[in-house]
Structure formats: C-alpha cells, structure tokens
N, C-alpha and C positions, 0 to 999 in steps of 0.2 A: 468516462463513465469506464464500465469495464473494457483489461490490461493488463517494505518494511521496510565528568566536568568539572573538570576541577572549576573555581573562577579564576578567570582566565584577567589578571592585571593589564595585560598588551591591550596597548590599545586600535582599537579598530580601523582599522585605512584602508578608503574605497581610492586610491588614486588622488590624495590629494585632500580634499575636504573631507573633517569629520561631523563637523557640527550642522554642516550647512548637505548632511547625505542623504536626506529624501529631497529636498530640491536638486542638488546637482543628479540623482538618480532619474526623476519628475521630467526635466531638463533633456538630460543623454536619450531619455528611450520617450520621446513625445506623448507622455501620459499628460491628456487635459483640465481644463480651470478648473473643475470643480476639486482637484486634488490642489494644483499650486494656490488657488482664489481661499479655499476654506482650511488649508491642513492644519494652521497658528490655531483658527477656532479652534479644533478639536483636541488640540493637546491641553496635558493637564490645569489646573486651576488651583488654588488652595485645597490641600487636602482631599487634591486627586491624585490618580495615577495614570501615565500617560500608556498604550498599547506598546511600546520601546519598552516602559521597562517588563513590561510581561514576557516582550521575549528577548529579554535583554540576558538570562540564563544558557551556557552553551548547551546544545538539541544533541544526547550520543544518540546515533542510529546505527545497524550494521552489525549488533555485535557476532563474533563468529569467536572460535575455538582451534585447539589446533591436535583436539584428539584426547591420545593419552601426554600431549608435552602439555604442563600445567602453563600457560601462554593463552589471554585472548587477547583479540582486536577490537577495536571499532572504528566509527567515522564520527567528529567532532562538528556540527555545525553553531557555529558561532554568530551570529547574525552575516549568516549569509558565505562566510569564510568558514571553508571546510578542510578540516583538517584530521590525518590521522595518527588514532592513539592507540599503545599496547598496555598491559599489566602483565605481572608474573603474581604466582604464588608463591607462598601466603601472607607479602606481604599488600600483595595488591596495590602499589606505588603506579603511578598513570603514567607512564613516557610520553611527550610531546616524538610522532617522527619525521611528519612535514612541515613546511612553514611555510605556504598559501596566506597570502593576505587581503586577497581581493575579493567582494565580493559579486563574484562572476559569472557566478549560474553553475559550474563544472563540477558536473558529480563526480565523489567519490562512490565507486559502489562496485557487487561481486567481490568480496572480498574472499584470500582463500590464502590460509597458511599453511605452510608447509609441513608434513610429517610430526620436525621433531623441532616447534615452533622457531624456527633459527631466522626462518622466509617470509613477508609476508607481501604477499600478492594482488593487486588488485586494478581498476578500471578506471580512468581517469577523462572525461568527456560525456556528451549523450548522443547517441546517435544517429545518425540520416536521417534526414526524407526521403520520400519519392526519387526528388531530384539530386540527392547525393550530399546532401550540405549535411553538416551534420549541430548537432544544437549549438546555439550562439545567442543565449538571450542578452548579452550589452551593446550588440550589433559591433562586433571589433570585424574591422574590416581588413583583418588577415585571416580571418574564420577560426574555424578552431577544427582540436580531432578525438574523434574517440581510440585510447591508446593504453595497453597493457606496463603497468609498472611495478618494477619492486625495490622494497625496502627490507632492512634489517630489521629483523622488530626491539630486537638492543637497541634502534637508535645508530650502533656504531659505524653506517656508512648510509651515505647519502641513497635519494633516491633513483633508481636507474627505468630510463624508458627500454619497452625489449622490445613493442611489436604495434600496431595496429590492431585493437580486436576491441571484442565485447565480453568475454569470459576467460578465465582460465584455472587450468590443477595445473597442481605438480607429481613429474612423475614418483615414483615409491623411491626409487631409487635415489630420488635429491638431487637428479642431477640435471632434469632439462622440467622447462614448461607447455604446457597444452594450451595454444594462443586459440580460439574459438574469436573470428571475423566472417569476411565472406569465404572462407574455408578454416581448414582444421591445419595449424602446423606447430611445430615444436622449434624450443630453444634452451641453448643450454644459461644454465645456471652462473652467475657470475663467477669464476675462479674455478668449475669443470671442466670437464671432458667432454663431447658432447655424444651420446649415445651414436654408435653407427645409424640408426635408422631415425636419427634427428634429422629430422629436413623438411624447409619453411612449408609445403604442401604437402602434408600428412598425407592427405584422403585427396584426390579427386571424382573417385566414382560420381557417378547423376545422382538429381534431389540435393537438397538442401541437412546438411549431415553435420550431427552435430555433437562434440565428444562425447562420453557420458562418465568412464569410467575406467581406469587400467586393472588388472588385474593382481592380485594380492605380487604375484612375482614382477612384476612391470612387464611383462612378456608380452602382454596382448591389451587393444584395446578396446573395448567395446563404444558403437553409436548406434542414433538413433540417425535413418534417411527418411526425409519426410518428401515425398513423390505429390504431394498434390493430395491426390480422393485416395492415396491408401499411404503404409510407411511400414518398410523392413527394423529389422532390428542384426548389426554384422558388428562382427570380431574380425580389428585386424591385427595379424601374424606379423609382429612388429620388425619380425627378424628375416622372417622370408614375405617379407611384404606382399602379405595376403589376405586379402578378404574373403570368410568364411558366414556365409548368409542363414540366421537362424530358423528354422520356420516359417521360410515364406509360403507366404498366403494370398488371398485374397479379403486381409485386412488391414488396420494401420494399431500397428503396433510398436511402443512408444516405454520410455523411461526402462532403459538396463540395466541391471545389476551384478555385481558379482558376486559368487557364491564365498563363502571363505576361503575355501579352498583352491578357486579359480576354475575348477572345474566346469562353471555350467553359469549361465546365464539367465536372472530370474527377468519377465519382461512382465506390461500391459498391453491387451487386443481387448479392440473394441472391433465395430464396425467401419468398415470402408465406406467414404458417400459415392453413394449410387448420384446418376448424372440427373443433375438438380435442384441437389439437395444444397445446403448450408450449414453453418452451425449456426445454435438457436440455446442461449446462452440459460433459456425457459425450460430445456430436454432436461428430464434425467434417463438415464441409459443404464443397460449390463455390462459391467466389463469381465473381462478374466486376465487370472493369471496363467504364467506357462515358463516354463523352466527349460533349456534346450542347453545339449550335449555341446560343449564350444569345438571338440576334436570332433566330431560326426552333423553337427546342425539340427542331429535330429531333438525334436521338439512334442513336451506333451502336456497337457491341460492336468493345473494343479489346484486350480476353484476356478468356479463363476457364481458371480452375483446375483442378486435378481434383479429383479427388472428396472428398480427403478432408484437402483443404490450407486451409480456412479455419475458424473458427469461436474459439478464441483467439488468433489469430493480428489476430482482428478489435478485438479487447476487454481487450488485454492491460494496455490502460491509454497505448498510447503512441496516438497518430495512423496508423491505417491506412494513409493514401495520402496524400501531396506528392507537388504540381507543383513542380518546381526551377527557377532562374531558369535553368537552359540546357537549359529544355522536354524534362525528363524526368520520367515518373510513374512515382514510388518507391512500393513494398507493402509491405508485409507479408505471412508466407506461409509456412504448412509443409510444401509438396510435398514438402522432401523429408524428412520423419520429424521435423527442426526448426523452432523459430523461426529466421525468417532473410528477409534482404529483399533485393529486386529491384529491377531499373532497366527501364524498357519505355517506347520511343517509342510519343506520343501515337497514332502512324498504324497501331499494332502491332505484330507481329512476337515475335522469342521474348526472355523476358526473358533479362536480362543481372545473375547472382547480385553483390551487395554486401559481401554476410558470406557464409561461408561453413563447413565443418565441423561437425564433430558438437557441438555446443556451439548454443548460445542465445544470438540479438542481443536486444540490449532497450528502452535511452533509446535515439534518433536525436538526430543532427542532422545539416544539409549545408549545407556552407560559402556564404554568395553571394560566393564571387571566384570559386573557382574549382572549385565542384560537387562537393568532397569526399565524401566522406559518411562521418560522423564517431559512431561508437556503443560502447555497455556491454553487454559477451558476458562468458561462460565457454569464449570459445576458445583460451586458453593454461592452464586451468586450472580444470576441469571445477567445486571447491567455491569459485571467488572471483567477482572480478568486474576485468574490466581496460577498457579504453581500447585500440579499433581505428580508425584512418582506413585509408579504401580512396579510391583515384583513382576521378576522374567516369565511365573507361571499365571499371570494375570488377577490373581488374587485378590492380592487387596491395596487399592484405590484413597491413598493420602496427602491429604492437602499437607503442602509446607510451605505456605505462603498466609499473610494474614487477609482477614476478610475487607471488605470500603476501600483496596489499594488494586494497583493493575498491574501486574509481575507478568513480562510475556517473551519469550524467545530464550529459553534456556541455552544454557551449553552446561556439561557435565564434562567436571576438568577432573581426570581420577578416580579415585575413591572417594575423596575428601569436598570436594566445595563444586555448586550450580553459583555459576556468574547467571546474569537475565538483567533485562532491563524493567527499572521501578521506579514506581510516579500512585500519585493521588489527587484527589480533588483539589492539594491546596500545594503540593509538592510537585512539580517538572518533571520531566522523565528524568533518571540517571544512570549510571551502570550500575549495579549491585552484586553485593556477595553473600549467601550464605551458607551452612554445611549442609552436607547431603543430603541430613535426615530433617531438614527445614528449620527454620530460628529467622532471629532477630537478621532483616538485611541490615548491611552493611553498604553503605551508596557511599564509592570512591570518585563518581566520576559523575555532577561535580561535588565534593564532598562538602562543598558550602556555597550558598546561591548569591548574588550580587547583590549589592546593599541595596540597588536602586528595588527587584523584586519584589511585590507586594506582599506576603505570602502571608499576611496577616489580615489583608483584608479580600481575601479571594473568599466567595462564598462554594457551600457543598451544597452540588444541586440535588434537587429531590427528585425523586422517579416514581414516573405515575401509567397506569393503563387509558386508554383511551377505545369506546367501543365505536368506530359507526354506524351510520343507518344502514349499510348492508349486511353488518353484525360480526365483521373481520375489529380483532382487538388490535392495537399496535400498542405501541411503546413512544417512552417519553422522559427525559431532564429536564426539570427546570431550575430558571439564575432566574431569583427574588433580589430586586434591590434592596440594599441596604434603608433599613429603619430608618432612618433619614428623608427618606424619600415618603411621602403621605397624600395620599386623596389618592384619584384615578390615575393611572397610567397611559403609556406607551407602550404596546406588544409588540413583539415578532417573533414571528416562529422560524426557526433555523432549521433548511432540508438537506440532506448530508449525501452528496453522491453515487454514483455506484451502477447501484439500489445497492450490489453487494457489499454493504457495509454494515456497521451498527457503532453509532455514537457513544459514550461509554461518561458518567459523571466522575470525568477525571480527568489528566493529559491525557490524550490519546497516540497509540506506540502507531501513527502514522504521524507524516512529516505535515503532511496537507491538513489533519481534521487535526494536529495538533495545534495547529494556527486557528484554524476554526474553535476549538475547545477558549482561546487566548480571548482569540472573539466577543464570545456571547459572555466568557466573564469582563469585558471588557463593556461590552454594552450595558450589564447587568448592575455596576457599576455606578455607570450614568443615568442610571431612574429607570430602563426598561424590565419591564419580564419577559424573559428569555424561551421558548418555550423549542429545546432542540428533540426534532423530531423522529424515531424510528417508524416509518413506515412498513410497510409490508413489501414484499420485497427484498428485505434487508437478513444480512445474515446472522445470527445469536438465537435465533427464536426457530428454529428445526426448517425442514425442508418443505412442511404443507407452504407455511412464513411467508419463503425467500420466491418458492413457487407459485403465488397466487395469480388467481384465476384472471383474464382479463387486464395482468399489466402491461403500463408502459405502448406501442404502439397496436396492443391487441385488445384496446379500451378504458386506458388509463385508472382501471381501479383505486391504484393509492391516494388517488385524486380525494379518494372519499375519506381516507386518513387523515389527509389535510384540510379539511371540514370537520372532524372532529373535535381538534385542534387548533380551530379557529372560533369552535363551537366551547370549547372549557375557557378560553383565553376569555371573550365574549362575557363566560358567565364570570368571572371574578369578580370580587366586588373592588380591584382592587386595579382592573383593568377599563379605560375606556372604550368601546365596541367598536367607539368611531378610525381607534386611531390604533390597528393591528397591522402590520406590516412583514414580512415573509423576504429570504433572503437565503440564497446556494447557487454553490455550484457544481457542473457536470448535469447529475441527473436530478441533482437538486435547482438548477439553473430551470430541466424542464417545469417542475414545478411549479416554481415561483411562476414561472411565463404563465403558464396553465391556470393557476390564482388568477392571476392581474386581467387577463384574457376572459374567462370564465367569472370572475366576480368580482370587480372590481366597487362592487356595492360590499364586502365583504375584506378586501382588504387595501389598505390608503396605498398604501405605497411599499414596490419592492427592488431588489437587488441582486440580478438575475446575472451571475456567471458563467460564463462558456457554455449556455444550455443548450439541450436537442431542441428547434422549434416545430420544424417538418421531420416529422417522420416518413416518408415517401422521400426524401431524401440520402435520410440516413441508410433507406434498404438497395441505397447504388453501390453500399460500401465502400471501403477507403479507409474508414475511421473504425473507431471502439462503436459507436451509435450504431454499426450497421452487422451489430450479434448478435440480435434478435429473426435470423433466416428468418426474414416476411419473404412472401412468396407474389407471386403476380397478385391474386384474388386477395390478397392481403391488403392492400396497398390505397384504397377508398375509408378503411375503418383506419390504416392507419393516421390518413389526413385528417381524418373524424378526431381520433384521439390526441391530438395534434395543438399546441396555443395559435398554431397560425388561422385553424378553421375555422377559431371564434375574434380573433384580431376586429373585428367589427363591434364587437360589446366592451374594447380596453379602453378606460378613463381614467388608469391611477397612474402617478406617474414612474419610473421604471428607472434605473441606472446598468446599464449594459457595461457588462465588462470583460472582455477578452482579447488572449494574446497573439499573435498574427501565424504562431509557429505551435500552433496546438495542433498535435497529434490524433487526440481523443476526441474529440467534437470539431469539425471544421469550422473554419472561421466564418464560412459563408452560414451558416445558422444564423450568426448572427446580425450580418449583412441583409438577407432579406427578409429579419422581424424585422427591424432596425428602418429596412426603408418601409414597409408598410402602414409603419406605426404613424413617421413620417408628415408620408402621403395622405393620412387621415387626422394629422395637427395634433396626434397624442401629445403628451412631455415625457421627451425622450430625454435626456441624460446617458453620456456614453465615455467608457476608461479605457481605449484599445492601448494594446500595449505591443510596439514591433516586435520581431522577433522572438518573444516572451513564449511558453510554455504550458500547456494546459493546467500542471503541477508549481505553478509561479517557481522556478527555482530562487529566482534574486532576492532577499532581504528586503533590497529598495522596493521592489513589487509590491511583496506583502504588505511594507508601510502603506505606500499609496493605496492602495486594495483597502486594506482596514481604515483608513483615515477618510477614502472616499465613502465608506459607506457609511461609517457613523457620522459625516457632516451630511448626508443624503439623509438620512434616517432624523436629524435633528430638523432639517430643514422643512420635512416634509410631517412627524408626526410629533415632534415635542410644540410647535406653537400652540400657544392655549394650554398647555399644560397646569398642571393645580398646582 
C-alpha cells in the first residue's frame, strides 16, 4: 500500500538450473502444491505464449542524469538479474557496468551520478525490518546487507563498496561521498584526498537527520532533522563543525534546498503534530514556503498555500521543492484540485503555473541552461503519460512526445537531449532519447526485443468510464481476448493497490504494475475478458477523486466501483455472468476480499495478494496500512468496512498469496483471514513465500504468482467454457 534494454543474449543463470528455474525457485522458497502441480498446465500450448515470454525483455528502471554532463544511467532488471548500465550522448551506446548474475532479489537503488558524470553511486540491497534483518528473499543463511557502492560510469573500474547505507550524494568538488545510513557520514572517493571535514560520523545531533544537499561551494551541508511531532532545518558548516538552525519554531520543517548563490535555504513548513494526532493520507492540508539566511538563521515566509493544497503533492515521489539556477522556487501543489507545479520568486509574489489543465504532472526536470521545465503527465490523454515542456516564464505548455504512449521520468541533458522511459500498449518499457524540442523517440535499451516476446499478439486495451450506484464515475481499461475465442467467456476484474495508483493502457512505469500489466495481457490471451479498474481513491483524476468520501476504513465506498465493474462485465454479450472473478494486491487484495466476502453471489473466485482484511489491526500501526490515521472512535466503523466483518457470507474459492517479509501489509492480516475461513470450511488455497517482500523482488516469485493465478482461475472459472 502507501510508501519509480538491449537484447541480452547472455544466458540467465540462477545458481545452476536454467530450464528448471521455476521449479527450483518453488522448492527453495516453499511455494505450495498449486504452483508445483499445475505450473506445466499454464504453459503455452500450440499458438499460445507464456508469461515468461511476456517478461523476457529487460526492464529498465530508475533513470538518472548527471546535470550538465551528457551521461545517463539506469538499472536493468532482466528476469530478476539486476545490473547497472550507462550511456553518453550523442551516440547513447549502452554500456553494462556491473555483472550480477543471480535472481537474488537484491535491489539496486538510489542512483546518483557525479556532477562531471564520471562516477555512479548506488545502493545495493533492501533495508532492515524492525528486528534489524535486511531484505533477504532467497533466505540466504549468511544474510544480506544494504550498502552504498561506487562504479566508474564508463566501465573502466570494478564496483567498490563504500559503506553501509540507504542513500548517497556527491560533494560538489568531486572528492567525497555523503552516505545516509543510521546516521550521516562522509567517505572519500577513490584516488581523492579526503577533505579535512570528512568523517564517518558527520552529524550526531538529536533526531532522525537526513542530508539534503550541499551549498554550491561545498562548504555547507543542509539537512532535515525529524523530531517526531516536529522538525527542524539545519545547516552544518563543514569547516567550523557548527550547526545553525534555520527559523526553528513549533512546526514540521522539511525539504531544504540551497539558493544558487548559497546564501539562503528554502524549505517547506507544515503544522506540527498535536498530541494524539496521526498522519492521514486522506487529508489535504496547507503548506508554506520559507527562506532563511544561512549566516543568521533568520527566516521569512515566501508563500502560503490554500487550505487543501498540500499533502499528496509533498509525498508523491518527486522532490516537492526546487531552487532553479535562474533563481526561481519551483514547487508542487494541488491548489487547482489537480497535482501541478508552480514557480515563484524567492522574494514572494503570485506563483506562475508551470503545468496546467485538468490533469496531473508527475516526474519533473529543470534544464540548467534556459530554465525550461519538463514534466511527465496525463495532460494530453488522462489514461496515458506524455512529456511536456514549459518555458521559464511559464507561457507555453508544449507536448513533446506522442499520444497513445507512456513517457515518464524525463532527464534533460544540456541543451540538446531528453532521456526518458518509453512504452506503449505492445512495446515494453525502454530507455529512449529524443531532441529537446520533441520528435520521434529512439529506444536505446533494449534496442530490440527478445525473439520470444509476443509483441504482435498483444491487445491494445480499451478505455471506458463506469458510473457507480452512488453517482461516482470511475475509469477502466479492458483487455479483450483474441477473436478466435467465441461465445460467452469468463471475465476478471483486476484491482490495483495503493490506493494512490493509476493503471494505464500500456506497460506501466512501476515494476509491480509492469508485472500486472503482463498478467492482464496473458489472461486475455487465454480467453478471459479482463477489466483493470481505476477506482476512486486513485491518482491521475484529480484531488476530489483521490480523496473520495468514506473510503477504505471509513466506509469502503470504493467497493461501489467494483460493483459497477462487475455489472458492466455481466451485461457484455461475450461474458458469462456466472464466471466473473477478481484479483489484486495490497489495497487490491482488500477489495478482492471485500468482493468475495460481501458478494460471493456475484464473484465466482478471487486471488487476494497481501491484502488488508481488518482495518482495526491496521490502526495499530507498524505498516503502510496504518496511514489512515484512525482514531479510537473510528474502530467500529473500521471493522464494518473490513472483509472480516462479512466472512460468514464467503462461499467463493480464493487463493491467498503473501510473502512473510512484507513491511507494507503485515503477514498477520492473511493469517487471521485464512484461519477464519478454514474454520468455516470455505474453499481456501494458499501460496506462502518465506522471506519475500510486499513487492515480490524475485523473478521466480513473480512467475510462481502469475502461474498460480492462471491455474487457479482456469480450474474455478473455465470449467464449462464455451
């Protein structure tokens, strides 16, 4: 819940077995009989393709640039084997920088290129749980670590481990790295003399301190100090070893950024938490932008938003506050009712819109040379993503990429190029480049797809709107089976997680939903009509849609959208209304369990992946399902909004899937519901994956989940098919 290819002919290796990769993975992680017994039956027959064919292309993730240097880098996930790649303009010839060769579930993340583009720093491994155990989805008896590594971006040196940590940034002089772990530390770059101020314990003040950035001259380091119910902004004078607090007050201050001349720091200010208050992601709130003089610490307010402009805009993933080289403060806000970006003078005044329309702007970049603002959003087609450019004055919003495509995460390279991630309904995600003023994208990685990838047999999903019984309009994409399938078919509703997500009619830019898009295509290829539902609470359709009333633990109003999707499918001439199933993960697991518990008369079967089943347990905290800020007086309503409240009416078969190292939705949520259903002799199947994460970090896990899902629906929905 709430919490971003070339064709490689090298054989995939998983510690020995290639042809038996899935069977070996199942044996190793303890997956149950559904995957073991029936996996072969879900494989491709004559004229069919397999889920492994759909997932055969390398998935490029986490594209980053080096600012003024013409270098980009990214992660390639090739059937679970993650490696780092780079390319340099203008040829953009991909170069592999690491040589990992196992599907071990160890993430490569937090990529940073040095200012000159020479070095690439990154983090390998997942973080620790409450007991201090790092993510270890293979169950390696030696355990795993999360550490910062460094490699030359031209491939001229082998990767070097720097220190344990979860994020990293380069000092402006190019001689040191700042590593964020349990604390903030400094480490010299290879071959460089460590600055006098560089030490492994750089900041040891109270609070959870996170390094935010250096001043342009590299003499100061701004950081945010989270004190729980409040927060401060500090500036560390590296030479004097002295901290200055900027405008400290009874607020939560965050996201500090230096001015181009290094004399001021801007930051975001929101209300501190009063006693008993908890974070609630369904609440919009005001925010302020302040600037402070670095020398004196004196601060002044630059801007205050409207009462409902903040919240999601500040935690949706992009850095919510930037100070551009041409001296503008650029920030995200929902003041129009949609997620957009604005520019304002550091001296105050009226903000200038940089993106506009009944749409949302997500990932963004600012060009260093002319201040142009480039963003990815759905302002040309609300169900897709395109790239747009806005000049420094905010006077023109120009469409750069084509419609009917998925273009995200722009990186501006000097005055000539934009690199980004690119996909459409049939072509999976690739790294692409194009001229700054737009044009045909050149897909550089992978430049071609594996021979087994079934690009010509994929369907182009259709988009539609649905109206629920309470009048709310939701949205959906529909995958229809090939024309060779005649008569009435079984149908499936797919419900995404989040709930702050939006499914797209193309390969998704999120790795989790990339996999689920592949699953929907595969299910459609085997004869199912698949409807991917964008229910209320999701993103992409404005603040009012996302902050729907009575959602989740406060009434489960989004279930009305699930019923509207079921009614649409039941009325289709090609669908057998008796054979409609549902599946999804996380919040989608909550809605799947809600459908099966409330309406086993309408939903014949379902697959529930790591769903929330009892909102009262979520209210205790400890995972992302507790982000609704439930108070003691809301627990009765929370129970009545939960699947467990309707368990006596559960008659439909269900497959529960859950990894027991899930930090987003506790494994105990599934333990409780499975035991309740078993006590009632309900038809329950389970797929438990020891040590696996909420996001299924291994390719072997995804194969087992996909094939078990296909087999489950084949056995429970396809019997008696026309």
